[in-house]
C-alpha positions as CSV (number, residue, x, y, z in Angstrom):
1,M,-21.0,53.1,27.3
2,V,-22.7,55.8,30.2
3,V,-25.7,57.5,29.3
4,K,-27.4,60.5,31.6
5,S,-30.0,62.6,32.0
6,L,-29.9,66.5,31.4
7,E,-31.6,66.2,35.1
8,E,-29.0,63.8,35.9
9,L,-26.0,65.9,34.5
10,L,-27.3,68.9,36.8
11,D,-27.2,67.0,39.6
12,E,-23.8,66.1,39.5
13,Q,-23.0,69.7,38.9
14,D,-20.6,71.7,41.8
15,W,-23.5,74.4,42.4
16,Q,-21.7,75.4,45.2
17,K,-18.8,76.1,43.1
18,L,-21.1,77.5,41.1
19,Q,-23.1,80.0,43.0
20,A,-19.7,81.3,44.1
21,I,-18.3,81.7,40.6
22,A,-21.7,83.9,40.0
23,K,-22.0,85.8,43.2
24,A,-18.1,86.9,42.2
25,L,-19.7,87.7,39.0
26,S,-22.2,90.0,40.3
27,W,-19.9,92.0,42.8
28,S,-17.4,92.5,40.4
29,N,-14.9,90.3,42.4
30,L,-13.4,89.0,39.1
31,D,-9.7,88.0,40.8
32,V,-12.2,85.5,43.3
33,A,-14.1,84.8,40.1
34,Q,-10.9,83.4,38.0
35,Y,-9.5,82.1,41.3
36,L,-12.9,79.7,41.8
37,L,-12.9,78.5,37.6
38,D,-9.6,78.2,37.8
39,N,-10.1,75.8,40.2
40,L,-13.4,74.0,39.8
41,S,-13.1,70.2,39.0
42,M,-14.2,69.3,36.2
43,K,-15.0,65.2,36.2
44,N,-13.0,63.9,33.6
45,S,-13.3,60.1,32.7
46,N,-11.5,58.4,30.3
47,E,-14.9,57.3,28.8
48,E,-17.2,59.3,26.7
49,L,-19.9,60.7,28.5
50,Y,-23.8,60.3,26.6
51,I,-26.9,61.5,27.0
52,D,-30.2,60.7,26.3
53,R,-31.3,63.8,24.6
54,E,-30.2,66.6,22.1
55,L,-29.9,69.4,24.0
56,T,-29.6,73.9,23.1
57,V,-26.0,74.8,23.7
58,Y,-25.3,78.4,23.8
59,I,-22.1,79.4,22.9
60,A,-20.2,82.0,25.7
61,G,-17.0,84.1,24.6
62,P,-15.3,86.8,24.0
63,Y,-16.5,89.1,21.1
64,T,-15.7,92.7,21.7
65,P,-12.2,93.6,20.5
66,Y,-11.9,96.1,23.6
67,N,-7.9,96.6,23.6
68,A,-7.6,96.7,19.1
69,T,-6.5,99.7,17.9
70,P,-8.9,101.2,15.0
71,H,-7.6,99.7,12.2
72,S,-7.7,95.9,14.1
73,S,-11.0,95.7,15.6
74,S,-13.2,94.7,13.3
75,R,-10.4,91.7,12.5
76,V,-10.8,90.9,16.0
77,A,-14.2,91.1,16.2
78,H,-14.4,88.9,13.2
79,D,-11.9,86.6,14.5
80,N,-14.0,86.2,18.2
81,V,-16.9,85.2,15.6
82,V,-14.9,82.6,13.7
83,T,-13.6,80.7,16.9
84,A,-17.2,80.8,18.5
85,I,-18.4,79.5,15.1
86,N,-16.1,76.5,15.1
87,F,-16.8,76.1,19.2
88,G,-20.8,75.8,17.5
89,V,-18.8,73.7,14.8
90,E,-17.8,71.2,17.8
91,V,-21.4,70.9,19.7
92,A,-23.0,69.6,16.8
93,K,-20.1,67.4,16.1
94,R,-21.5,65.9,19.8
95,G,-25.0,65.5,18.3
96,H,-26.5,69.5,19.9
97,F,-27.2,72.2,18.6
98,P,-25.7,75.1,18.9
99,F,-26.5,78.5,19.8
100,I,-23.8,81.3,18.7
101,P,-24.5,84.9,19.5
102,H,-21.4,86.2,17.7
103,L,-23.1,85.3,14.7
104,S,-25.3,89.0,15.3
105,H,-22.3,90.8,14.0
106,F,-24.0,90.6,10.7
107,M,-26.6,91.9,11.5
108,H,-24.5,94.8,13.6
109,I,-22.3,95.4,11.0
110,Y,-24.7,94.8,7.3
111,G,-28.3,95.9,9.1
112,K,-29.6,98.3,7.0
113,E,-30.1,100.4,10.5
114,E,-28.1,100.6,13.5
115,L,-29.6,98.7,16.5
116,P,-28.3,100.0,20.4
117,Y,-26.1,98.0,22.6
118,Q,-28.5,97.4,24.6
119,F,-30.9,95.1,22.2
120,Y,-27.8,93.0,21.4
121,I,-27.7,92.6,25.6
122,D,-31.4,91.9,26.0
123,N,-31.5,89.4,22.4
124,D,-28.1,87.1,23.9
125,F,-29.6,86.5,27.3
126,N,-33.3,86.3,25.8
127,W,-31.5,83.4,24.3
128,L,-29.9,82.0,26.4
129,E,-32.3,81.4,28.5
130,K,-34.2,79.8,26.2
131,C,-31.0,77.5,26.0
132,D,-30.4,73.9,27.8
133,A,-26.7,74.5,28.6
134,I,-24.2,77.1,28.0
135,F,-20.3,76.2,27.0
136,Y,-18.2,79.3,28.5
137,Y,-14.6,78.5,26.5
138,S,-13.0,81.6,27.3
139,K,-10.2,81.2,29.5
140,K,-9.9,84.7,31.8
141,I,-12.6,86.4,33.0
142,G,-12.9,90.4,32.6
143,V,-11.4,91.9,30.1
144,I,-9.1,95.3,29.8
145,K,-11.0,98.2,29.1
146,S,-8.7,101.1,30.2
147,G,-5.4,100.8,32.0
148,D,-5.5,98.0,34.7
149,T,-9.1,98.7,34.7
150,R,-10.8,95.4,34.6
151,S,-14.1,95.0,33.8
152,L,-17.2,91.7,33.3
153,A,-17.7,90.9,29.6
154,G,-20.6,90.1,27.7
155,A,-19.2,86.3,28.5
156,D,-19.0,86.0,32.1
157,K,-22.6,88.0,32.3
158,E,-24.0,85.7,30.5
159,L,-22.0,82.9,32.7
160,E,-23.6,84.2,35.9
161,K,-26.9,84.5,34.2
162,A,-26.4,81.1,33.3
163,I,-25.6,79.8,36.9
164,N,-28.9,81.7,38.1
165,Q,-30.9,79.9,36.0
166,G,-29.3,76.7,37.0
167,K,-28.8,75.6,33.5
168,L,-25.9,73.0,32.3
169,I,-22.9,74.8,33.2
170,F,-19.6,73.4,30.0
171,F,-15.9,75.0,30.0
172,G,-14.2,72.7,27.7
173,V,-16.0,70.6,24.3
174,Q,-14.7,66.8,26.1
175,Q,-17.5,67.8,29.2
176,I,-20.3,68.3,27.0
177,P,-22.4,65.3,26.5
178,I,-22.5,63.1,23.3
179,Y,-26.2,62.8,21.8
180,S,-25.6,59.4,19.5
181,L,-28.5,59.7,18.0
182,K,-28.1,62.5,15.7
183,S,-24.7,62.6,13.8
184,W,-25.8,64.3,10.7
185,G,-23.0,62.2,9.1
186,I,-20.4,64.2,10.9
């Protein structure tokens, strides 16, 4: 069993490639960012990796149903929330505390007053700053908003910010080290 500290895991990240992804995202060069993401080599070992403490992990993935019809947009958003929740459960099963920004969907839908879009962006970035790591589960950078125009999605902006903040970055559940002192019986 290999047990590492957060600092050791941060030192092992390929910061050169991650910074290149962040730079491509900041320039909205989505094809380059996608190429770099696709070619980012992740250390995969048959041996499970453990960490010496629990992490707070920000769950980043699609939420906004850009290409949905007005009729299906609420269903698509809801499905995206459910996907994020299920990834959060997987993070919890590895002994960590997931932060799922998608849950603000319920604040947006059921709140007695509508808050501006910028509130949700600022709120998400505020919580991202407090997290140790980000789990970016989207496989495709950018979204097509109209015609062939692709632009950054919220999760892409969160990935860029997390890299620039020096967060631990995960792109798959199996990359997240296990903290075995927290099992919660799962």
